[in-house]
N, C-alpha and C positions, 0 to 999 in steps of 0.2 A: 371054221376059218373066219367067217363073218362075226361070230360071237367073240372071237379073240380080238378082232380089230375094233369092235365097238368101244371097249374101255380106253383104247389108245386114242381113238378119235375124240372121245369125250374129254380126256385129259388134255389133249392138244388145244381143243376149243376153250377149255377152262383157262389154260395158260395164256392164250391169246387175249382173252377177256381181262384177265388179271393184269397182264403187262400193258395192254392197250388202254385200259381205263384211266390210269394216271396221265397217259399222253393225251387222250382226248379231252378229259375234264380239266387237266392241269395246264392245258395250253393257254398261253397268255393271249388275251384279246387285243386286237389292234385298235379298238375303239377307245378313245380317251374319255374320261369322266370329267365333266365341267360342273363346278360348284360356284357358290357366291364368293368364295375365297380366291379362285384362280380364273375367273371369267375374263379378266383383262388380258389373258394370253391370246384371246381371240383377235385382239387388235393388231397382232403382228402375224404376217404370213397369210397363207390361204387355208380356209377351213370349210368343212361341211358339218353342220350341227343339226342333230335331230332332237326335238323335244317330244318326250313320250311319257306315258304313265303305265305302270305294270298291269293295271286292270283293263286297259284299252285293247280290244280285240284287233283293231287295225294296226296298232303298234306291235302287237305280238306277231302278226303276219309279216311285218316289215323287218323284224330283227334278223332273220337269216340273210336277207338281201343286203342289209346294212353291214353285217359282219363280213360278208363276202366282198363287198365294196371296200371295206377298210383294209383288206389284204392288198389291195392295189394302191393304197395311199402312198407308200414309199416310192413306187414307180411313177405315180402321177404328181409327186411332190405336193400332196395335199394332206392335211390333218383331218381325220374323221373322228367326230366326238358325238356325245349324246348327253342329254340333261333330263333327269327325272324330276318332273314338275311337282310331284308329291313331296319330294325331299327338298327341293329348291324353289319355294314360292316366290322368292325375290327375283330370280331370273325369269320366272313366268310373267311377272309384272313388268320387268325391264324390257322384255321382247314382245309384250302384249300378245300372249298365246291365247287364242280363242278357239282353236280346234286342234285335235290330236290325230295323227302325229303332224307336227309342223317342222319343216326343214328350212334352214337358212344357209346361204353361202356367204362367206366373208373373205374379202381380199383387202389386206392392209387397212383395216378399220371401216371399210364400206360393206354394209350388209344388204343382201338381196334375198328375197323370199323365193324359194324354189317351189314351183307349182306344176312340174312335169310328171311323167310316169315314174313310178317308184320301183324300178328294177335295177339290178347291178349294171346292166349294159347301159341303161339311160344315164345313170349317175356317172359312169366312166366317160361317156360321150359329152356330158355336160361340162366336165372338167377338161378333157383332152382337146375338144374342139372350141373351148372357151365360149360356150353358149350363154354364159352368165353376163356377157357384155351386152346382150340384147335386153336385159332386164334393168329397169331404172332402180338405182339404189335408194335405200330408205333415207328420208330427209334428215339433216343433222339435228333438227328440232326433236325428232322422234327416235334418234339413235340411242342405243343402249347406254352410251356414256354421257348423254345430255342431262341437264338438271331436271327436266320434266320427267324423264324415265327413271332417274334416281329416286325422285319423290314417289313415283308409282311403285317402284320396288319396295320402298319403305312402307307404303300402305299395305302391300300384299303381305309383307312380313308381319306387320302389326295385326292384320286380320287372322293370320295363322296363329299368332301368339294368343289372341283373344279366344280363338277356337280351342286351343290347347288348355287354356285356363278354364273355359266352360266345361270341357270334358273332365278336368280334374275336380272341379266343384261337384259335379253330378256323380261321377263314378267313384272317386276316392273319398271325398268328404260326405257324400250322401245327401247333398242339398237338393231340394226340388228345383224344377226348372225355373219357376218364378223367383225362387231365392237367388239363383245365379243371375237372373236378369236384374234383380234389385241391387245386387252387389255392383254390377257394371253400371247401372244408372247412377248410383251414389258416387262411384269412382269418376264417372263422366262429369257430374255436377261439381265435385271438388276440384278436379283438374281444370275445369272451365273457370272457376273462381280464382284459383291460383294463377292461371294464365292471364286473366284480366287484371289482377293486381300487379303482376309483373309488367304488363304492358303500360299500365298507368304510371308505375314508378319510373320506367325507362322514358316515357314521354315527358314526365315532369322534370327529369334530369336533363334531357336533351333540349326541351323547349319550356323553360320555366315561365310561369305566368307573370305578367307585368302588373304590379300593384300601384295604383294611382295615389300619390301623396298630395295633400292639400297645399296649394301654392300660396306662399306668404304674400300679403298685400304690399306692393312696392311703396317705399317711403318717398316723400316728396323731395327730400334732400338729395338722395342718390338715385338718379334715374338713368337707366341705360340709354344708349343711343337709339335703340329701336323704339323707345317709348316717347321720344321727343315729339313726333307728330301728334300723338295723343295729348301730350301736355299743351301743345299749341292750340289744339282744338278745344281743350278745357278752358284755356285762357280766353279764347275768342268767345266761348259761350258765356263766361263770366262777364266779359266786357259788354256783350249784348244785353245781359240781364241788368248790368249797371245803367246802361243807356235807357233801357225801358223804365227802370225805377226812377231815373232822373226826369224823364218825360212825364211820368205819372205825377211825380212830386210837383213839377212845374205847372201841370194842368190844374192840380188841386189849389196851388197858390193863386192861379189866375181866377179861379171860381171864387175863392175867398175874397179877393180884392173887388171883384164885380158885385159881390153880394151887398156891401154897405152902400155902394153907389145906387144900386137899384132901390134900396130902402129909402135913401134920401130923396130920390126922384118921386117915389110913391108918396112920401110925406109932403113934398112940396106941391105935388099935383092935387093932393087930397083937399086942402082948404079952398083952392080955386074952384074945384068942383062944387064944394059946399056953397060958396057965394053965388055961383051961377044958378044953382037950384033955388036958392032963396030969392 
């Protein structure tokens, strides 16, 4: 009797596994995936976002709790999402992720970092009792939509692109490590030269240099009104020079007139002296 039941039980268990496997593995997850393309959806409504990495043990331990919490998302009117930082380096830089896992709460564009216990019950209480109001939101300067964080996101994406190129040079092309570094050094040098030339060209177009032209000497016939004081000064100097020259000429004439008189006196005095001596 027992031997006849064993095949039946085995078949029943097999059918349950076969029928239940698609239901368990094909069940749609309530956790939404956030990427660089759709991250602006976080700016509307209420969200709970987890930043994780597949290789992180703490992230792996959190996944069951996070999936269970996502099942309550519709009842709590909150969207539960996650971000794979290995696939989305731009978002890692935009939110300044320095530890894994990192959880953020977002309400109508205001982001707050969740630092409480990581269990389903605590997540539910955090939303239902609005404990997020006790946490100060991230400053607008460091918000994910600010210019500063957008620049940080671009830098993270650039670093990931450089790393991908480095791996391509070494693994696919077979270049040595120093050869890859040389390629990046030359690329950096050329890009710096091109950027410098572009900046000089733009600066020269916006702020052209003023070239000094030699000023023509103003003619005496046509003098502007601004040069009249200078003209008067020159005329006064010329008049003073003429007065000085006239005085010098007069003094010379006086000396010339006195000179023959002195000679005559000397001549007249000379014979008298001679007679007295004799």
